[in-house]
N, C-alpha and C positions, 0 to 999 in steps of 0.2 A: 504493501498499500503507496509507502514511503516514499521506493521508485516512481512508483504510479503519477503522485504529487511532483515531482521531480519534473516529471518527462510533459505532464503538465501546463505546471509554469514554464520552464523552457521553449516548452511549444507554441507556446498562447504568446512568448515573445515573439519569437521568433515567424511564427505566422503574419502578425503585422506590420514587422521590418520589410518580409520576404512577400509581403499578398501583394495581388495582381489589380483587385479593386480599391483605386481611394477615388482625390475627390477631382470634378474634371477641371481643368484651369478656368484661376477662376477670372471673371469680365469685370471685374466694379472694382473699388475702394475697399471695397470689406474686406483685405485680405487682414484686417483682424481678428475678425472672427476665424480664418481657419487659426491664426495663432493660440486667440486661448484653445481651443477644440485639439490642442496639439502639448499645448499644457496638460491640458484635461488628461492627454492621452499618455504622457508622460507621467503623473501623481498617481491617476488612480495606478494604470500598469505596474509602479514601483512598488503600492501602496497591496493591491493583488501576486506581487511573484515575491514578498516578503511574507504575507500572512503566510501564504503554500508552504514557500518552504519550512518557514517556520514550525508548522504544523507537522510537517514530513521529520524537520528537526527531530521533535516529541515525539513522534510512534521510535523512531529508534532508541534517543539515548532514555528515555521514562520506560520504555518498552518495560512489560513484567517482566521481573527475575525469580528463581527462588529464592526467597527470607526475607524480601524486598518489601515495606510494604510505604501506601501512600501518608503524607503525610495533609494534616485536613487541617486546613488553615482558611478558614470565608472572607477574614477580611485579611487590605495588605493598602494599607495608607499610601506606603510609595513605589508602588506599584499603582495604582490607582492615579496619583496624582500626574503621571508620568505617562499614561495612557492620557489622564484628558487635556495637555499642556499640547503631544503631541497628533491627539486628533483631533483638538480645536488650530491648528496652525494647518494640520492636513484641508481642513472645511477653508480657511480665512483665507487659503491657497488657492483653492479651488470656485470660491466666489469672487475673488478681486479680481481678476480679469474681466469677467462676463458682467460688471456692477463698471468697471472702466467702456468696455463697446457696449454696455447699453447707456450711459451718460451721450458715448456718441452717435448712437441708433437712434436718441428723441430730439434730438437739438439738428431742427433743417437748415440747411444755409440758407441766408438770407439771400443767394438769384436758385432760389432751384426753382424750377419749371414746375407748375402745378399741372399733373395731369388724373385721369379718372379711370379706370377699369370697375365695372361695371359682370358681379358674376350673377348665372343661373344655372339652373338646372336646364342641359351640361357642357354650357358656351363661355362663355368672356364677351363681351362688348367692350370700345374705350372710348373717351372723350378725349380731348385735347383742348388746349386755350384757343380762341379766337385770332384776329384780328388785331382785340381791347387786350390780347393779350391775360386774361382772365374768364377762371371756369361760369358762365351762368349759377342760378338756381335750381336745385333735382326735389321732386317727392312722387314716393308713389302712390299718389294718386293721378298725378297727368301720365299712367306708364298706359300705352296702348301700340295695337300696329301701328301704327304712323311717333310714334313717340316711343320707343323699346327702352329708353334709358329713363323717362318719368322728367325729359324737360323742362321746366317753365315756359309756354310759352311767354306770358305776360312780361317777364324779363326781357328786356333786352338788351342783357347780359351774354344770354341766354343764342340768341340769336345765332349768332357765329359765331360761334361752338365747332370745332371738329367733331363729326359722327365718324367715328372707322368703323369698315364693313370689312373688315379681313385680318391682316394681322398688324402686328402695330410696332410703328416704328420709332428710336429712339435717335438722338444725334448725341457725336462722339466725344466725349469730352463735359458734359455740359451735367450738372445736376437736378436731376429727378426727384421733386415728393411726387407719391403715389399715394393718391386718395381710392379706396375701397367701402364699394356698397354690395349688398346684395339683396336680391329680391326675392330668395328661396330658404334655404336654411345653411348653415354655414359653411363655409369656402377657404378655403390658402391659395393665392397667386403665388407661387413658384418658382422662380426660375436658376436652376442650381447654379447657372456659369455666375450668377448677381450676389449667391451666399446671400442674402436677406430675405423677406415675406412675412407676413402677416398676415393674421384669421380675417375674414370678413364675417360680422356679425351682422346679422339682419337688423335692422333698425337702428345702424351705426355706420357713422364715416371711421374706420376705420386707418392706418397712412404706414409707411415707410417712406423712404427713399433712399439712391446711392447713386451713383454717379457711371457711366460705364467706361470702361478705358479698353476697349479695343474693338474692333467691328466684326460683326459678323451674324448667322442668322441660331436661335438657341429656342429651347422644348421650354414651353412657360406650362406649366402640369399644376392641378386641382391637389396638396396635398395636406385635406378634409375631407374622408372618405363622406362626401354630399350625397349618397343612391346606389344604385343599381346598376348605374350605365356615368362612375364617376370612373372609372379606370377611360376615357373616352374623353374628359372632358380636359384638350390639351389643346394650343397655341403654337404661335410663334409671333418671338421679340426680334425687332432686324436692326443692329446699331450701324449705324450709316457715316460716313463721313456727313462734312457741310453741305458740301454740292449734292451727294446722293438725298439727302435729307432734306433741303430744302426742296426736290425736283420732286421729290413723294410728295412733300406736304400740300406742295400750288396741286395735286393733285386728288387733296378729299372735299369732300362734302361740307357747305356748314350745316345744322341742324336743320333750321327754313326750308334751303335747297333737298335733304334728306326726306322733312316730315311732309313738301308738298310731292317729290315725286314718286312718295310714297301715297299720299291720296288719288292720284295720277290715275299710280296701279291701282290701287281697289278701283276705284269709278271705272276699268276700262275691262277688271273681270268683274264688278255690277253689272256690266252691260252686257258681257257676253251672255253671263246665263240669264239674265232676262231672254 
């Protein structure tokens, strides 16, 4: 049994070091999250190996032998104090990096551009600010076939918002604040290469921020089990250079034109049915 425990400890360390499975190459500013996870791996890995190897040592050193009796010692203040200090230091070392990163995670840069992602079973929808540079008001009471994102038609700031019918594009090197809404259940927008993610709670607007640091097209996943077709709730986010992003942006429809197009299409469908 002692030999098996030693092999478990050494095998676990070897599997971690030599494992072919690792994170996707990062594409945002959140390398701090990777560093925090690596620190956590080191602390928990060393603690795991130390405890397992100590148990293996005890099995050998204190195994039963004829004539030996176990000593009854219900309390040992020195040992309890030592274990309390070591455990407290270990917990502090685990919590401190995460708290530092969380402090950065909730402080959005003043120059960040706000975009909105709306989740529903089982697809993503996106909205970007229009020429005025800000997102208009929205509410679930405004949701309809012509207005799937629930933008307030009376809010002038919403009329020039860009309703994205397809993949989301983002500019390289610009900080983005992502506002998150759900029309039904809890979702979670997650692009592994961006590292940052956040739950999307019905009735709330949650957020996170990041800065794309390399161009490319990345898969967007729902990281919260949201129903029978959760596995199919996928999208794509493309990070473009300045020229490519400006070209794509110029092809997008405003909320006003999007709603008008939907009304025309609905009217034509109704005429054909009649």
